[in-house]
DSSP file (Angstrom, degrees, kcal/mol; ACC not computed):
  #  RESIDUE AA STRUCTURE BP1 BP2  ACC     N-H-->O    O-->H-N    N-H-->O    O-->H-N    TCO  KAPPA ALPHA  PHI   PSI    X-CA   Y-CA   Z-CA
    1    1 A X              0   0    0      0, 0.0    18,-0.1     0, 0.0    96,-0.0   0.000 360.0 360.0 360.0 140.3  -19.5    1.5   55.8
    2    2 A X        -     0   0    0     16,-0.4    16,-2.6    15,-0.1     2,-0.3  -0.178 360.0-162.5 -59.1 154.6  -17.0   -1.4   55.3
    3    3 A X  E     -Ab  17  98A   0     94,-1.9    96,-1.5    14,-0.3     2,-0.4  -0.986  17.8-147.6-144.0 155.4  -14.3   -1.9   57.8
    4    4 A X  E     -Ab  16  99A   0     12,-2.8    12,-2.7    -2,-0.3     2,-0.6  -0.973  10.8-155.0-119.0 133.7  -10.9   -3.5   58.3
    5    5 A X  E     -Ab  15 100A   0     94,-2.7    96,-2.7    -2,-0.4     2,-0.6  -0.944  10.6-161.7-111.8 112.7   -9.9   -4.9   61.7
    6    6 A X  E     -Ab  14 101A   0      8,-3.2     8,-2.4    -2,-0.6     2,-0.5  -0.844   2.2-160.4 -97.6 120.8   -6.1   -5.0   62.1
    7    7 A X  E     -Ab  13 102A   0     94,-3.1    96,-2.9    -2,-0.6     2,-0.3  -0.886   6.7-160.3-103.6 130.2   -4.8   -7.3   64.8
    8    8 A X    >   -     0   0    0      4,-2.7     3,-1.5    -2,-0.5    96,-0.1  -0.732  29.7-114.3-108.0 157.7   -1.2   -6.7   66.0
    9    9 A X  T 3  S+     0   0    0     94,-0.3    -1,-0.1     1,-0.3    96,-0.0   0.604 112.6  65.3 -69.5 -10.2    1.0   -9.2   67.9
   10   10 A X  T 3  S-     0   0    0      2,-0.1    -1,-0.3     0, 0.0     3,-0.1   0.177 121.0-104.6 -93.8  17.3    0.9   -7.0   71.0
   11   11 A X  S <  S+     0   0    0     -3,-1.5     2,-0.2     1,-0.3    -2,-0.1   0.519  80.6 133.1  71.2   8.4   -2.8   -7.7   71.4
   12   12 A X        -     0   0    0     -4,-0.0    -4,-2.7     2,-0.0     2,-0.4  -0.600  39.3-159.0 -84.7 153.1   -3.7   -4.2   70.1
   13   13 A X  E     -A    7   0A   0     -2,-0.2     2,-0.5    -6,-0.2    -6,-0.2  -0.996  10.4-157.4-134.6 136.7   -6.4   -3.8   67.4
   14   14 A X  E     -A    6   0A   0     -8,-2.4    -8,-3.2    -2,-0.4     2,-0.6  -0.972   8.2-166.3-111.1 126.1   -7.1   -1.0   65.0
   15   15 A X  E     +A    5   0A   0     -2,-0.5     2,-0.4   -10,-0.2   -10,-0.2  -0.963  14.7 177.1-113.2 118.6  -10.7   -0.9   63.6
   16   16 A X  E     -A    4   0A   0    -12,-2.7   -12,-2.8    -2,-0.6     2,-0.3  -0.980  19.8-149.0-130.6 129.1  -11.0    1.4   60.6
   17   17 A X  E     +A    3   0A   0     -2,-0.4     2,-0.3   -14,-0.2   -14,-0.3  -0.716  25.1 166.1 -91.8 146.4  -13.9    2.2   58.4
   18   18 A X        -     0   0    0    -16,-2.6   -16,-0.4    -2,-0.3     3,-0.1  -0.986  35.6 -94.7-156.7 152.7  -13.4    3.0   54.7
   19   19 A X    >   -     0   0    0     -2,-0.3     3,-1.2     1,-0.1    73,-0.2  -0.210  52.6 -81.1 -69.5 160.5  -15.5    3.3   51.6
   20   20 A X  T 3  S+     0   0    0      1,-0.2    73,-0.2    71,-0.1    -1,-0.1  -0.209 114.9  38.4 -51.7 147.7  -16.0    0.5   49.0
   21   21 A X  T 3  S+     0   0    0     71,-3.2     2,-0.4     1,-0.3    -1,-0.2   0.443  85.2 123.6  88.1   0.2  -13.2    0.1   46.5
   22   22 A X    <   -     0   0    0     -3,-1.2    70,-2.7    70,-0.1    -1,-0.3  -0.799  56.6-131.9 -97.2 134.9  -10.4    0.8   49.1
   23   23 A X  B  >  -E   91   0B   0     -2,-0.4     4,-2.5    68,-0.2    68,-0.2  -0.442  20.9-115.4 -80.4 158.0   -7.7   -1.8   49.5
   24   24 A X  H  > S+     0   0    0     66,-2.5     4,-2.1    63,-1.0    64,-0.2   0.877 118.1  54.7 -57.6 -38.8   -6.6   -3.0   53.0
   25   25 A X  H  > S+     0   0    0     62,-1.4     4,-2.6    65,-0.2    -1,-0.2   0.940 108.7  46.0 -61.5 -48.2   -3.2   -1.5   52.3
   26   26 A X  H  > S+     0   0    0     61,-0.2     4,-2.9     1,-0.2     5,-0.2   0.893 110.1  54.2 -64.1 -39.6   -4.7    2.0   51.5
   27   27 A X  H  X S+     0   0    0     -4,-2.5     4,-0.9     1,-0.2    -1,-0.2   0.933 111.6  46.0 -57.4 -45.3   -6.9    1.8   54.6
   28   28 A X  H ><>S+     0   0    0     -4,-2.1     5,-2.6    -5,-0.2     3,-0.5   0.937 115.3  44.8 -64.2 -48.0   -3.8    1.1   56.7
   29   29 A X  H ><5S+     0   0    0     -4,-2.6     3,-1.0     1,-0.2    -2,-0.2   0.894 111.9  51.4 -66.6 -40.2   -1.7    3.8   55.2
   30   30 A X  H 3<5S+     0   0    0     -4,-2.9    -1,-0.2     1,-0.2    -2,-0.2   0.689 117.8  39.9 -70.0 -17.1   -4.4    6.5   55.3
   31   31 A X  T <<5S-     0   0    0     -4,-0.9    -1,-0.2    -3,-0.5    -2,-0.2   0.157 110.1-114.9-120.3  17.5   -5.0    5.7   59.0
   32   32 A X  T < 5 +     0   0    0     -3,-1.0     2,-0.5     1,-0.2    -3,-0.2   0.854  46.1 178.3  53.6  41.7   -1.4    5.3   60.2
   33   33 A X    > < -     0   0    0     -5,-2.6     3,-1.0    -6,-0.2    -1,-0.2  -0.646  30.1-119.3 -75.5 125.1   -1.9    1.6   61.0
   34   34 A X  T 3  S+     0   0    0     -2,-0.5     3,-0.1     1,-0.2    -1,-0.1  -0.328  88.9  30.7 -65.8 143.3    1.4    0.3   62.3
   35   35 A X  T 3  S+     0   0    0      1,-0.2     2,-0.5    70,-0.1    -1,-0.2   0.330  89.2 101.1  96.7  -7.3    3.1   -2.6   60.4
   36   36 A X    <   +     0   0    0     -3,-1.0    13,-0.2     1,-0.2    -1,-0.2  -0.960  37.4 169.7-113.2 122.3    1.9   -1.9   56.9
   37   37 A X        -     0   0    0     11,-2.5    12,-0.2    -2,-0.5    -1,-0.2   0.891  13.6-168.0 -99.4 -52.5    4.5   -0.2   54.6
   38   38 A X    >   +     0   0    0     10,-1.1     3,-1.6     1,-0.1    11,-0.1   0.918  13.2 173.4  63.8  46.4    3.1   -0.3   51.1
   39   39 A X  T 3  S+     0   0    0      1,-0.3    -1,-0.1     2,-0.1    10,-0.0   0.831  74.1  48.0 -55.4 -38.4    6.4    0.8   49.4
   40   40 A X  T 3  S-     0   0    0      1,-0.0    -1,-0.3     0, 0.0     3,-0.1   0.478 110.1-117.9 -88.3  -0.6    5.1    0.3   45.8
   41   41 A X  S <  S-     0   0    0     -3,-1.6    -2,-0.1     1,-0.2    -3,-0.0   0.662  73.4 -47.5  76.3  15.3    1.8    2.1   46.4
   42   42 A X  S    S+     0   0    0    -17,-0.0    -1,-0.2   -16,-0.0    -3,-0.0   0.716 100.5 123.1 101.2  22.7   -0.4   -0.9   45.7
   43   43 A X  S    S-     0   0    0     -3,-0.1    -2,-0.1    46,-0.0    46,-0.0   0.285  78.9-115.4 -98.6   9.7    1.1   -2.3   42.5
   44   44 A X  S    S+     0   0    0      1,-0.1    27,-0.2    27,-0.0    42,-0.0   0.907  85.5 114.3  57.0  44.1    1.7   -5.8   43.9
   45   45 A X  S    S+     0   0    0     26,-0.1    -1,-0.1    25,-0.0    23,-0.0   0.301  72.2  30.9-125.9   8.0    5.4   -5.3   43.4
   46   46 A X  S    S-     0   0    0      0, 0.0    -7,-0.0     0, 0.0    -8,-0.0   0.622  76.5-137.1-141.7 -23.7    7.0   -5.2   46.9
   47   47 A X    >   +     0   0    0      1,-0.1     3,-0.8    28,-0.1    29,-0.4   0.666  64.4 125.3  68.1  18.8    5.1   -7.4   49.5
   48   48 A X  T 3   +     0   0    0      1,-0.2   -11,-2.5    27,-0.1   -10,-1.1   0.262  68.4  57.7 -92.3  14.4    5.4   -4.7   52.2
   49   49 A X  T 3  S+     0   0    0    -12,-0.2    38,-2.3   -13,-0.2    -1,-0.2   0.028  76.6 150.9-121.9  22.9    1.6   -4.8   52.7
   50   50 A X  E <   +C   86   0A   0     -3,-0.8    54,-0.6    36,-0.2     2,-0.3  -0.310  17.6 172.1 -57.2 131.8    1.6   -8.6   53.5
   51   51 A X  E     -CD  85 103A   0     34,-2.7    34,-2.4    52,-0.1     2,-0.6  -0.939  34.9-125.7-136.8 161.3   -1.2   -9.6   55.9
   52   52 A X  E     -CD  84 102A   0     50,-2.5    50,-3.0    -2,-0.3     2,-0.3  -0.945  28.4-144.2-107.6 110.3   -2.6  -12.8   57.3
   53   53 A X  E     - D   0 101A   0     30,-2.8    48,-0.2    -2,-0.6     5,-0.1  -0.571  22.9-113.9 -76.0 132.7   -6.4  -12.8   56.5
   54   54 A X    >>  -     0   0    0     46,-2.8     3,-2.1    -2,-0.3     4,-0.6  -0.360  28.3-108.8 -69.3 149.1   -8.4  -14.5   59.3
   55   55 A X  G >4 S+     0   0    0      1,-0.3     3,-1.1     2,-0.2     4,-0.5   0.778 110.7  63.7 -50.7 -40.9  -10.1  -17.8   58.4
   56   56 A X  G 34 S+     0   0    0      1,-0.2    -1,-0.3     2,-0.1    -2,-0.1   0.575 108.4  42.7 -65.5  -7.6  -13.7  -16.5   58.4
   57   57 A X  G X4 S+     0   0    0     -3,-2.1     3,-1.7    43,-0.2     4,-0.3   0.521  84.6  92.1-114.6 -10.0  -13.0  -14.2   55.5
   58   58 A X  G X< S+     0   0    0     -3,-1.1     3,-1.4    -4,-0.6    -2,-0.1   0.846  81.9  57.3 -59.3 -37.9  -10.9  -16.3   53.2
   59   59 A X  G 3  S+     0   0    0     -4,-0.5    -1,-0.3     1,-0.3    -2,-0.1   0.587 100.8  59.5 -73.5  -7.4  -13.8  -17.6   51.1
   60   60 A X  G <  S+     0   0    0     -3,-1.7    -1,-0.3     2,-0.1     2,-0.2   0.474  88.5  94.1 -94.7  -3.6  -14.8  -14.0   50.3
   61   61 A X  S <  S-     0   0    0     -3,-1.4     3,-0.1    -4,-0.3    29,-0.1  -0.579  78.0-112.8 -92.0 150.9  -11.5  -13.1   48.6
   62   62 A X        -     0   0    0     27,-0.2    -1,-0.1    -2,-0.2     3,-0.1  -0.305  49.0 -78.9 -70.9 165.0  -10.7  -13.3   44.9
   63   63 A X        -     0   0    0      1,-0.1     2,-0.4    -2,-0.0    -1,-0.1  -0.237  53.2 -99.6 -58.0 151.6   -8.2  -15.9   43.6
   64   64 A X        -     0   0    0     -3,-0.1    -1,-0.1     1,-0.1     2,-0.0  -0.642  40.0-133.8 -75.7 128.5   -4.6  -15.0   44.1
   65   65 A X     >  -     0   0    0     -2,-0.4     4,-2.7     1,-0.1     5,-0.2  -0.293  22.2-107.0 -76.4 166.9   -3.1  -13.6   40.8
   66   66 A X  H  > S+     0   0    0      2,-0.2     4,-2.4     1,-0.2     5,-0.2   0.905 121.1  51.2 -60.3 -42.0    0.2  -14.7   39.4
   67   67 A X  H  > S+     0   0    0      2,-0.2     4,-2.2     1,-0.2    -1,-0.2   0.923 111.9  45.8 -63.0 -44.4    1.8  -11.4   40.4
   68   68 A X  H  > S+     0   0    0      1,-0.2     4,-2.3     2,-0.2    -2,-0.2   0.923 111.1  53.1 -64.7 -42.9    0.5  -11.6   43.9
   69   69 A X  H  X S+     0   0    0     -4,-2.7     4,-0.6     1,-0.2    -2,-0.2   0.914 109.4  49.1 -56.3 -45.5    1.7  -15.2   44.1
   70   70 A X  H >< S+     0   0    0     -4,-2.4     3,-0.9     1,-0.2    -1,-0.2   0.909 111.8  48.0 -62.9 -43.5    5.2  -14.2   43.0
   71   71 A X  H >< S+     0   0    0     -4,-2.2     3,-2.0     1,-0.2    -1,-0.2   0.836 102.2  63.0 -68.8 -32.2    5.4  -11.4   45.6
   72   72 A X  H >< S+     0   0    0     -4,-2.3     3,-0.7     1,-0.3    -1,-0.2   0.697  93.6  64.2 -66.7 -17.0    4.1  -13.6   48.4
   73   73 A X  T << S+     0   0    0     -3,-0.9    -1,-0.3    -4,-0.6    -2,-0.2   0.600 102.5  50.9 -76.1 -10.7    7.3  -15.7   47.9
   74   74 A X  T <  S+     0   0    0     -3,-2.0    -1,-0.2    -4,-0.2    -2,-0.2   0.141  76.9 136.0-114.0  17.3    9.3  -12.6   48.9
   75   75 A X    <   -     0   0    0     -3,-0.7     4,-0.1     1,-0.1   -27,-0.1  -0.366  53.4-139.0 -71.2 147.6    7.7  -11.6   52.2
   76   76 A X  S    S+     0   0    0     31,-0.4     2,-0.2   -29,-0.4    31,-0.2   0.895  91.8  56.1 -70.6 -41.1    9.8  -10.7   55.2
   77   77 A X  S    S-     0   0    0     29,-0.5    -2,-0.1     1,-0.1    27,-0.1  -0.598 111.6 -81.3 -87.2 153.9    7.6  -12.6   57.6
   78   78 A X        -     0   0    0     -2,-0.2     2,-0.3     1,-0.1    -1,-0.1  -0.222  47.8-117.9 -56.4 141.0    6.9  -16.3   56.9
   79   79 A X        -     0   0    0     -4,-0.1     2,-0.6    -6,-0.1    -1,-0.1  -0.618  14.2-148.6 -80.9 137.4    4.2  -17.0   54.4
   80   80 A X     >  -     0   0    0     -2,-0.3     4,-2.4     1,-0.1    -1,-0.0  -0.947  11.3-146.0-102.3 115.9    1.1  -18.8   55.4
   81   81 A X  T  4 S+     0   0    0     -2,-0.6    -1,-0.1     1,-0.2    -2,-0.0   0.733  95.7  33.9 -57.7 -24.0    0.0  -20.8   52.4
   82   82 A X  T  4 S+     0   0    0     -3,-0.0    -1,-0.2     3,-0.0   -29,-0.1   0.848 128.3  29.1 -96.8 -42.4   -3.6  -20.4   53.3
   83   83 A X  T  4 S+     0   0    0    -31,-0.1   -30,-2.8     2,-0.0     2,-0.2   0.641  86.0 108.0-102.2 -17.2   -3.9  -16.9   54.9
   84   84 A X  E  <  +C   52   0A   0     -4,-2.4     2,-0.3   -32,-0.2   -32,-0.2  -0.448  38.3 153.6 -71.0 131.2   -1.1  -14.8   53.4
   85   85 A X  E     -C   51   0A   0    -34,-2.4   -34,-2.7    -2,-0.2     2,-0.5  -0.967  47.4-107.2-145.3 159.7   -2.3  -12.0   51.0
   86   86 A X  E >   -C   50   0A   0     -2,-0.3     3,-1.9   -36,-0.2     4,-0.4  -0.810  25.3-139.6 -86.6 128.5   -1.0   -8.7   49.8
   87   87 A X  G >  S+     0   0    0    -38,-2.3   -62,-1.4    -2,-0.5   -63,-1.0   0.781 100.7  63.4 -60.2 -27.2   -3.2   -6.0   51.4
   88   88 A X  G 3  S+     0   0    0      1,-0.2    -1,-0.3   -64,-0.2   -65,-0.1   0.682 103.4  49.2 -70.9 -15.8   -3.1   -4.0   48.1
   89   89 A X  G <  S+     0   0    0     -3,-1.9     2,-0.7     1,-0.1    -1,-0.2   0.442  92.2  83.7-102.6  -2.7   -5.0   -6.9   46.5
   90   90 A X    <   -     0   0    0     -3,-0.8   -66,-2.5    -4,-0.4     2,-0.4  -0.904  65.1-174.2-103.7 109.6   -7.7   -7.2   49.1
   91   91 A X  B     -E   23   0B   0     -2,-0.7   -68,-0.2   -68,-0.2     2,-0.1  -0.893  22.0-125.7-115.8 131.3  -10.4   -4.6   48.3
   92   92 A X        +     0   0    0    -70,-2.7   -71,-3.2    -2,-0.4     2,-0.3  -0.423  52.5 118.5 -70.0 145.5  -13.4   -3.7   50.3
   93   93 A X  B >  S-F   96   0C   0      3,-1.6     3,-1.4   -73,-0.2     5,-0.1  -0.964  76.7 -48.6 178.9-168.3  -16.8   -3.9   48.5
   94   94 A X  T 3  S+     0   0    0     -2,-0.3     3,-0.3     1,-0.3    -2,-0.1   0.814 134.6  44.8 -56.5 -33.1  -20.2   -5.6   48.5
   95   95 A X  T 3  S+     0   0    0      1,-0.2    -1,-0.3     2,-0.1     2,-0.2   0.595 123.9  35.5 -86.0 -11.0  -18.6   -9.0   48.8
   96   96 A X  B <   +F   93   0C   0     -3,-1.4    -3,-1.6     1,-0.1    -1,-0.2  -0.626  61.0 152.0-144.3  78.0  -16.2   -7.9   51.5
   97   97 A X  S    S+     0   0    0     -3,-0.3   -94,-1.9     1,-0.2     2,-0.3   0.578  76.7  21.6 -87.1 -10.0  -17.8   -5.4   53.8
   98   98 A X  E     +b    3   0A   0    -96,-0.2     2,-0.3    -3,-0.1    -1,-0.2  -0.974  65.4 176.0-152.9 142.8  -15.6   -6.4   56.7
   99   99 A X  E     -b    4   0A   0    -96,-1.5   -94,-2.7    -2,-0.3     2,-0.5  -0.986  15.7-151.7-148.4 141.0  -12.2   -8.2   57.0
  100  100 A X  E     +b    5   0A   0     -2,-0.3   -46,-2.8   -96,-0.2     2,-0.3  -0.949  20.8 178.6-113.0 132.4  -10.0   -9.1   59.8
  101  101 A X  E     -bD   6  53A   0    -96,-2.7   -94,-3.1    -2,-0.5     2,-0.5  -0.963  26.4-134.2-132.9 149.1   -6.3   -9.4   59.3
  102  102 A X  E     -bD   7  52A   0    -50,-3.0   -50,-2.5    -2,-0.3     2,-0.5  -0.889  25.8-135.8 -98.1 132.1   -3.2  -10.1   61.4
  103  103 A X  E     - D   0  51A   0    -96,-2.9   -94,-0.3    -2,-0.5   -52,-0.1  -0.771  21.0-122.1 -90.5 125.7   -0.3   -7.8   60.7
  104  104 A X        -     0   0    0    -54,-0.6   -95,-0.1    -2,-0.5     3,-0.1  -0.206  17.1-120.9 -61.1 157.8    3.1   -9.5   60.5
  105  105 A X  S    S+     0   0    0      1,-0.1     2,-0.3   -97,-0.1    -1,-0.1   0.702  95.5  30.0 -73.6 -19.0    5.8   -8.4   62.9
  106  106 A X        +     0   0    0      1,-0.1   -29,-0.5     2,-0.0    -1,-0.1  -1.000  46.5 173.1-144.1 142.2    8.1   -7.4   59.9
  107  107 A X              0   0    0     -2,-0.3   -31,-0.4   -31,-0.2   -57,-0.1   0.550 360.0 360.0-116.9 -19.5    7.5   -6.2   56.4
  108  108 A X              0   0    0    -33,-0.1   -60,-0.1   -32,-0.1    -2,-0.0   0.350 360.0 360.0-132.6 360.0   11.1   -5.4   55.3
């Protein structure tokens, strides 16, 4: 089963398995992962599911859409031009059976 590994700045890690088709944001919310808010419910309209995708996984992600790009300009934590993504736009599936992300210290 696909899994998401959430790394927190206090050196804690949450490893959560979830079925294909589930976004990183939904995985976090359904499993009470600290640091992911998801105010808009996954519509790419709030940037409160901002994550930093670890380097080994970046090439497996789809292109950033215009909506996601716009929301990434509004993140509470600094944007990393290479690694920042909205968790609602990163979806587990055959091309992404595992992903590791760093959770920002602030979402709002």
